[in-house]
N, C-alpha and C positions, 0 to 999 in steps of 0.2 A: 669500324673502330680504328682503322689505320690512320684516318684523318685526325682523330683525337690524339693518337700516339704522336703523330708528326707535330701537332699543335703543341703538345707538352714539351717535346724535345727541342723544338725551335725556340720556345719561350725560355726554357731554363738553360739552353745552349749546351746540352749534353744528352746522352742516351738515357732512357729509363730502363731499368732492368725488367726482364720478362716477369719476374716474380712481383715486383711492385705494380707493373701495369695490370697484371692479372688480378691482384688484390683490389686495385682501384676499379677495375671493370665490374667486379662483383657488387660495387656500391652504387652503380648507375643503371638506369634501365632505358630501353628504347621506346619511343612513342612516335606515332605519325599523326599529322594534322592536315586538314584540307584548307584550301584557300578560304580566307575570311574567318577561320576559327580563331578564338581568342585564348591565348595561353595564360594570361593574367588579366584580370579585370580591375580597373582602378577602384579603389576602396575595398577590395578583397585582400586576403592575406596571400602573399607570394611565398609559396613553399619550396620552389625549385629554382635552380639556375639551369639554363639550357645551353647545350652545345649543338650547333647546327651541323648535321651530317650532310643534309641535302635540302635544298629549298632556301626560302628567305622569309624574314619577318621584320617587324619594326615595333619600336615602343613609342608611345605618344602620351601626351597629357592633354586633357580636354579643358578648355576655358569656360567661363560662365555662359558664353553664347553657344556652347556646344561644338565649337570648332576644335579640331584635332591639331596639335602641334607635335611634329615628329622630333624625337629625341635621340633615337639610336636606330641603326639598321644592322642586320646580321644576315650574312650569307654563309655558305659552307666554310667551316673553320673558325667561325666567330662564336663567342658566348653572348647570351642575352639574359636579362632578368630585371627585376626591380630590386636592386640591392638594398635600398632603403628599407623596404618591407622584409626582405629575406633576412637581413641581419638584425633588425630592430624588433621583428615580430609585430609590427604595426601595420595598419592598412596600406596597401600599395598606393603610390602616387601616380603610377603609370599603368597603362594598359599595353599589352603586347598582342599584336595581331599578325596572322600568317598571310603573306602575300602570294604565295604559290604553294602547291603541295610540299610539305616539309617533314623531314624525319629528324628528330632530335634525340640526344642522350640527356636524360634528366637526372639531376643530383639534388636530393633533399638536404635540409639543414643538418640533420643528424649525421648523415653519411658524409657531408662536406666536412663536418667537425672530425669525424672518424678518420677521414683521409688525411687531414692536416695534422692530427695527433699521432698517427701511426706511420705515415709515409713522409719523411722529411722532403723528398723531392716534390711531392704534391703541395706540401706547405709552402715551399719556395715558389712553386708554379703559381699558386693562387695569390700569393703576396705580390708577385711581379705583375700578374694580370690586373689586380685591383689598383696597384700603383700606376700602371700604364693608363688605365681607365680614368683615374683621377687627373693625371697629367693632361690627358686628351681633353677632358671637360674644361679644365682651366684654359687650355690653349684655345679651344673653341669659343669660350666666353670672351676672351680677350680679343680675338679676331672679329667676332660678331659686333663688338662695341667699337672697333677701331678701323675696320676696312669697309670699302664700298661693296655693294652686291656683286658686281662683276668680278672683282678680285677674289671674294669668297667663293664664288662658283668655280672659277678657274683653278684655284688651289684645291678645292674639294675634288674636282674632276681629275686633277693630276694625281692626287693621293689615292683616290678610290675609283679608278676607271671601271671596275667591275660593277660598282654601285650605279654609276651613270647608265650602264647598259641594262641593268635589270630592275632598278627601283623606279617606279612611276615618277615622272618629272614633278608633278604637284606635291609629292612627298619630299623630294629633294628641296623644292622651293621652301616648303614649310620648315624643314630642318635648318636651312640657311637663313630663315627669317626674311624671305623674299616673297612678294606676291607672284603667283604662277605666271601672270602676264609679263612681269618684269623678267623672269627667268627665260621665258619663251623669246622675248626681245633680245636678251643677252646672247642666247644660243644662235638666234637668226643672224645677228650682227657678226658674231665670231665666225660663222660659216661663210659669210661674204668676204671676210678678211683673208681667208685661206687661199 
């Protein structure tokens, strides 16, 4: 839970009181998953948002050919969900799969609402979190449509060195909209330049 508390305090840029954190802690529950477990299945309802305490997972969308396209990665200290489904109560558009044994803190919609209604610091926290996610998606879309593959990969690896170390390369390629062979070539060429 200390990782969660740090995450909240870093995001809102102030300490959270013991009382508020204790109240919030009562609204969430811990769950563990094994590698390849699915937290959310595309076309099911997504009832939770997940905070990663330990491990990693990713969300993806599947195209008509059955190919997976990575949308988001989450390691310790990150949140992940299908927010479209979570907030709209419609079927999920993404699946979320575990990449390594993972421990999460799960928050359902009712308790999310309760936290936002009764704890102003959590209302602020989730507003900032969702705001940042929206900005990040817009930035990624702009870069995907305006930069070459090599530039996208180097920027991604600079911003997320921990992802590059722990997320399989074929998923990073998918996330960046690059063929795995192209990413392999980019990495090989960059290692020769060093």
